[in-house]
C-alpha positions in Angstrom: 59.3 83.8 98.0 61.8 81.9 100.1 65.2 82.4 99.1 68.4 80.2 100.4 71.6 82.6 99.8 74.6 80.2 100.1 78.0 82.2 100.7 78.5 85.7 102.4 80.8 87.5 100.1 79.6 90.7 98.7 77.7 88.7 95.5 75.5 87.0 98.5 75.3 90.4 100.2 74.1 91.9 97.3 71.6 89.4 96.2 70.3 89.3 100.0 69.7 93.5 100.1 68.3 93.4 96.6 65.8 90.5 98.5 65.4 92.7 101.7 64.3 96.1 99.6 61.8 94.5 97.6 60.7 93.0 101.1 60.2 96.0 102.8 58.6 97.2 99.6 55.5 95.0 100.3 56.9 91.7 98.1 56.2 88.3 99.7 60.0 87.5 100.1 61.6 85.8 102.9 65.4 85.0 102.7 68.2 83.3 104.7 71.9 83.7 104.1 74.2 81.5 104.6 77.7 81.5 105.6 80.3 79.2 106.4 82.6 81.9 107.8 82.5 83.8 111.2 82.3 86.8 109.6 80.6 88.3 106.1 82.3 89.9 103.4 84.4 87.5 101.6 88.0 88.8 100.6 86.5 92.6 101.4 88.0 93.1 104.7 89.8 96.1 106.4 91.7 96.8 109.6 92.6 100.4 110.9 95.7 100.1 112.6 97.3 103.5 114.2 95.1 105.5 111.5 96.2 103.7 108.6 93.4 102.1 106.6 94.7 98.3 105.7 93.6 96.5 103.1 93.7 92.6 104.0 91.5 92.1 99.8 90.6 94.2 97.2 91.5 98.2 97.9 89.0 99.4 95.3 87.3 98.9 92.3 87.0 100.0 88.8 85.2 103.4 88.6 84.0 102.6 84.9 81.8 99.9 86.3 79.0 102.0 88.2 77.5 99.3 90.4 79.5 99.3 93.5 79.7 103.6 93.6 76.0 103.4 92.9 75.2 101.0 95.9 77.4 102.5 98.1 75.3 105.8 97.1 72.3 104.0 97.9 73.7 102.7 101.5 74.8 106.0 102.2 78.1 106.4 101.6 78.5 108.3 99.0 80.8 110.7 100.8 83.0 108.1 101.9 83.7 107.8 98.1 87.5 108.4 97.5 89.4 108.4 94.2 92.9 107.5 93.1 95.4 109.9 93.3 95.9 109.8 89.5 97.8 113.1 89.4 100.6 111.0 90.5 99.9 107.9 88.7 102.7 106.2 87.6 103.7 102.2 87.5 107.0 100.7 87.3 108.1 97.3 85.6 110.8 95.9 87.7 113.2 95.0 84.6 116.9 92.9 86.1 115.9 94.8 89.8 115.7 98.2 88.2 112.2 99.9 87.8 111.4 101.1 84.4 108.3 103.4 84.6 105.7 102.2 81.9 105.8 104.5 78.8 103.4 107.2 78.0 100.6 106.7 76.0 100.3 102.6 76.5 96.8 101.2 76.5 96.7 98.7 78.6 99.0 96.3 76.3 99.4 98.9 73.4 101.8 100.9 72.1 100.1 104.6 70.9 102.6 107.6 71.0 106.0 107.0 69.0 108.7 108.5 71.0 107.8 107.2 74.5 107.8 103.3 72.9 110.9 103.9 71.0 112.8 106.0 74.4 111.7 103.7 76.7 113.9 100.7 78.6 111.3 98.5 78.8 112.0 96.9 75.4 114.6 96.0 73.7 115.4 97.8 70.2 114.2 94.4 68.6 111.1 94.4 70.1 110.7 98.4 69.4 111.4 98.0 65.3 108.5 95.1 66.2 106.0 97.3 67.7 106.4 99.7 64.7 105.9 97.3 62.3 102.8 95.7 64.0 100.9 98.8 62.3 101.1 96.8 59.0 99.0 93.6 60.6 96.2 92.5 58.3 92.7 91.8 60.0 92.6 88.5 61.1 89.5 87.1 61.6 88.5 84.9 65.6 87.2 81.8 65.2 88.6 80.5 67.8 89.8 81.3 71.7 93.2 81.4 72.6 95.8 82.2 75.4 96.4 86.1 75.6 100.0 85.4 75.5 99.4 83.8 71.9 97.2 86.7 71.1 100.1 89.4 72.2 103.4 87.9 71.3 101.6 87.1 67.9 101.4 91.5 67.6 104.7 92.5 69.7 106.8 89.2 70.3 107.9 87.4 73.3 109.3 90.0 75.4 106.2 92.2 75.7 103.9 88.7 77.0 107.0 88.8 79.5 107.6 92.4 80.5 104.1 93.7 80.4 101.1 91.2 79.9 102.5 88.3 82.4 102.7 91.4 85.4 99.4 93.0 84.2 97.2 90.2 84.2 99.2 88.7 86.9 98.2 92.1 89.1 94.5 92.1 88.0 93.4 87.8 87.8 96.6 86.4 89.7 96.4 84.8 86.5 99.1 83.6 83.6 98.7 85.1 80.2 99.3 81.4 78.9 96.2 80.3 80.1 93.7 83.3 80.4 91.3 83.3 77.5 91.7 86.5 74.8 88.2 86.1 74.0 87.4 87.0 77.6 89.8 88.6 79.3 90.7 90.8 76.2 87.4 91.2 74.3 88.3 94.4 72.8 91.9 93.3 71.6 90.5 90.8 69.8 88.1 92.8 68.1 90.1 95.4 66.7 92.5 92.9 65.5 89.2 91.2 63.3 89.0 94.7 61.9 92.1 96.8 61.9 94.2 94.1 61.9 96.9 96.0 63.6 96.0 96.2 67.5 97.8 100.2 67.6 95.5 101.2 64.5 92.7 99.5 66.6 93.2 102.1 70.0 94.1 105.1 67.7 90.9 104.8 66.0 88.9 104.1 69.3 91.0 107.1 71.0 89.4 109.2 68.2 86.1 108.3 68.6 85.9 108.9 72.2 87.3 111.9 71.9 84.8 112.9 68.7 82.1 111.4 71.3 83.1 114.0 74.1 83.4 116.9 71.7 79.9 116.2 70.4 79.0 115.5 74.0 80.4 119.3 74.9 78.4 120.5 72.2 75.1 119.2 73.0 75.3 120.4 76.6 76.2 124.4 75.4 79.7 124.2 76.3 81.9 127.4 74.9 83.9 127.2 72.0 87.9 127.2 72.4 90.7 127.1 70.0 92.0 124.5 72.5 91.5 121.4 71.8 89.0 120.0 74.7 90.5 117.3 77.1 86.8 115.8 79.1 87.1 115.6 82.4 88.0 112.1 83.3 87.0 110.0 86.3 89.8 108.4 88.5 91.2 105.1 87.2 89.7 103.5 91.3 87.8 104.6 93.6 87.9 103.3 97.2 86.4 103.6 100.7 87.4 106.5 103.0 87.2 104.1 106.1 88.4 100.9 103.9 86.4 98.4 102.2 84.7 96.9 105.0 82.4 100.0 105.3 80.5 98.8 102.3 80.3 95.3 104.0 79.3 96.9 107.6 76.9 99.0 105.6 75.2 96.2 104.1 75.2 93.6 107.1 73.2 96.7 109.0 70.5 97.1 106.0 69.5 93.2 106.6 66.8 91.2 108.9 69.8 89.6 111.4 67.0 86.5 111.9 67.8 86.1 108.3 71.9 85.7 108.3 73.3 82.7 109.6 76.9 83.2 110.1 79.3 79.8 110.6 76.8 77.8 109.0 78.0 75.7 105.8 75.4 74.2 103.4 76.3 70.7 103.5 74.0 69.3 100.9 71.2 70.7 98.4 68.4 68.8 96.4 65.7 69.7 93.8 62.2 67.9 94.5 59.1 68.8 92.7 58.1 72.0 95.3 62.0 73.4 94.9 64.9 73.3 97.0 66.1 71.3 100.1 68.9 72.9 101.8 71.0 71.3 104.6 73.2 72.9 107.0 74.3 72.2 110.6 72.4 69.3 110.4 68.8 70.8 109.8 66.7 70.4 106.7 65.0 73.5 104.8 63.0 74.3 101.8 63.0 77.0 100.2 61.4 78.3 96.5 64.8 79.7 95.1 68.3 79.2 95.9 71.4 81.6 94.9 74.5 80.1 95.1 77.5 82.7 95.6 79.8 80.6 96.8 83.1 79.7 94.3 82.7 77.9 91.7 84.6 75.1 92.8 82.2 75.2 96.2 79.4 75.3 94.1 80.2 72.1 92.2 80.6 70.3 94.7 77.0 71.4 96.7 74.9 70.9 92.7 76.8 67.5 91.4 74.5 65.8 93.1 71.6 67.8 91.5 73.0 68.1 87.9 76.2 65.9 87.6 77.0 67.7 84.4 76.7 71.4 85.9 78.5 70.3 88.7 81.3 68.9 86.6 81.3 72.6 84.6 81.5 74.2 87.5 84.3 72.2 89.3 86.2 72.8 86.1 86.8 76.3 86.5 90.2 77.3 87.6 91.2 79.0 90.9 94.2 80.8 92.3 95.3 82.0 95.8 96.8 85.5 97.0 98.2 86.6 99.7 98.4 90.2 100.7 101.5 91.7 103.1 100.9 95.8 104.7 103.7 97.0 106.2 103.5 100.4 107.9 106.6 102.3 108.0 107.9 106.1 109.6 108.2 107.4 106.3 111.1 110.1 107.7 113.1 106.6 108.5 112.1 104.8 105.4 113.3 107.4 102.8 112.1 108.1 99.5 110.4 105.9 97.5 110.1 106.4 93.7 107.2 108.5 92.7 104.1 106.9 91.8 101.7 103.8 92.6 104.5 101.1 93.1 105.6 98.5 90.6 104.6 95.1 88.8 107.2 92.3 88.4 107.2 89.7 85.9 107.5 85.7 86.4 110.8 85.6 84.6 112.3 87.7 87.1 111.9 85.1 89.5 110.4 86.5 92.8 108.1 85.7 94.9 106.2 89.2 95.1 103.8 90.1 91.6 103.4 93.4 93.1 103.6 96.1 95.2 101.6 99.4 95.8 102.4 102.3 98.3 99.4 102.7 99.3 99.4 106.4 101.0 100.0 107.4 97.2 97.7 105.7 95.6 94.7 107.2 98.0 94.9 110.4 99.6 94.0 110.9 103.3 93.6 106.9 104.3 96.8 107.1 106.2 98.3 109.5 108.7 101.1 112.1 107.5 104.3 110.9 108.2 103.6 107.4 107.3 103.7 104.9 104.7 101.7 101.5 103.6 103.7 99.6 101.2 101.5 96.3 100.4 102.8 93.8 98.7 101.2 91.0 96.4 102.1 87.1 96.5 100.6 84.1 95.2 98.7 83.9 92.0 99.1 80.6 89.5 102.7 80.2 89.6 102.9 80.4 93.5 100.5 78.7 95.2 103.1 77.4 97.4 103.3 80.1 99.2 100.1 80.2 100.7 101.4 77.4 103.1 104.2 79.5 104.0 104.2 81.3 107.8 103.6 84.4 108.1 107.3 85.5 109.9 108.5 84.2 106.3 106.5 86.1 104.3 107.2 89.0 106.1 111.1 88.2 105.7 110.6 87.5 101.7 108.6 90.6 101.1 111.3 92.8 103.1 114.1 90.9 101.3 113.2 91.6 98.2 111.4 95.4 98.1 115.5 95.8 99.8 116.7 94.1 96.5 114.6 96.0 93.9 114.0 99.6 95.3 117.9 99.7 96.3 120.0 101.9 98.6 118.0 104.9 98.1 115.3 103.4 100.6 117.6 103.1 103.4 114.6 102.4 106.1 113.7 99.2 104.5 116.0 97.7 106.8 114.3 98.7 109.8 111.5 96.6 111.1 108.4 98.1 110.1 106.0 99.4 112.6 103.4 96.9 111.5 102.9 93.6 109.8 100.3 92.3 108.5 99.8 89.1 106.4 96.5 87.9 104.8 95.8 84.4 102.7 92.9 84.3 100.2 93.0 80.4 99.3 91.5 79.4 95.9 89.8 83.1 95.7 90.2 84.4 92.2 88.4 82.9 89.5 90.3 82.0 86.3 88.9 82.9 83.0 91.1 79.8 80.9 90.8 79.3 76.6 87.3 78.6 76.3 85.8 80.1 79.3 82.6 82.2 77.5 81.6 78.1 76.0 81.6 76.5 79.3 79.9 79.7 80.8 77.1 79.2 78.0 76.9 75.8 78.8 76.5 76.7 82.7 73.4 79.2 81.8 71.9 76.2 79.7 71.8 73.6 83.1 71.2 76.1 85.1 68.0 77.5 82.5 66.8 73.9 82.8 66.7 74.4 87.3 63.9 76.6 87.6 64.5 78.5 91.4 68.7 78.0 90.6 70.9 81.2 90.4 74.8 81.9 90.1 76.5 84.4 91.2 80.0 85.3 91.7 83.6 86.1 90.2 83.2 82.7 88.3 81.1 84.1 85.3 81.1 87.6 84.3 83.8 89.7 85.5 85.8 89.3 88.8 85.4 92.8 90.3 83.8 93.9 93.0 81.5 95.9 90.7 80.5 92.7 88.7 80.0 90.5 91.6 77.7 93.4 93.0 75.8 93.6 89.8 75.9 89.4 89.2 74.0 89.4 93.1 71.9 91.7 92.3 70.6 90.4 89.2 70.2 87.3 90.4 67.9 88.4 93.2 65.8 90.4 91.1 65.3 87.6 88.0 63.8 85.3 90.8 61.7 88.4 91.9 60.3 88.7 88.9 60.0 85.1 87.8 57.9 84.8 90.9 55.6 87.5 90.1 54.6 86.5 86.1 
């Protein structure tokens, strides 16, 4: 089986790795990985400056999703996996140039502890009263998709949308809660509303169930009885690689057959014929039995529109946002004391360019030299696409100014030039799961099923994170191998 893989981001790399593993085990498999850029890895890119790991794209992955950590261990990177420093995890929301800590007991968007919620300065008393009354919400069957903002506002009010839902979702998706699909992005909350009515009651019930399961697991494992309520050991929320996410890209690249990888080779055409697939790239035409399109959906739509117009239209209809990261390295002693915790989120209603800022040297220990501080700012998103065209110098100036205004006089060193500044742009890189995404995904699946030998992978379909892309890339390769063997 000859397979073309279009796109050398993490999904395409994972697919190529799976095919290479099968080839080494004796399967009749050949593959060619086409990448338009001069490097593999897509948005995964790291640089080490003065001993500090600077991530140009994603800096970590969710620990609860196993595909990324499992792949790292397969590649011999298990010893490089670095947990987030959750003992010092604290996140702030910017409210009128002040940092307000997220209250304890907040499970994503749902408050589960009365006293911290009542005492927080994040919300007005009117909103706090509404949060209390939310416990009385009756069950509401979900018969249609809706924006996340509508779901959250119905339960907790507009202020929670502006100060919590928007900044949290912007930090994860680079998106707008008024456009993102509740059914796709927050399926558990949609289910809780149908079953319990109140999201707070639903979240508390889920928490109780988790604790009971943990106790039962401890009992089965022979844990000694104790009068103290057992608190099971929990994984860190995020996992990174000690030397940066580039380690994963390099390890995957090293496992591939170099002859099968073509950099700076954009695919310009795809055709389906009776015998398989015709791929055009750099003026040459080659024939393959199968093709895995692991490029962004807008690029996949342009390529596949000539094969199936309806499929091309569906793929092209998936919206994307752009993102910008700005890394700044400072001498910690000259910088002054930063607030405790990992960093802060900036609601859109604050009218700022920044979406968030991470105190990198706090989030992952051992990746920044002693005495150095790394501040990593995020800009762009659905509401600030124009910033992608702004110069590096201007972006750095914007970030430094907004950091000074938000962090105040206590961090006096922000007025000093950083020791190093790094700007990275990722145009149309983050897929947006808009209202109706599940229905669109089903229509895409039906069109793909009618085209034997075609598979899609990437962040546009069933999860935007690194583990999701790895899972989908490997799954695509496994399905093609299985179909060929049957």
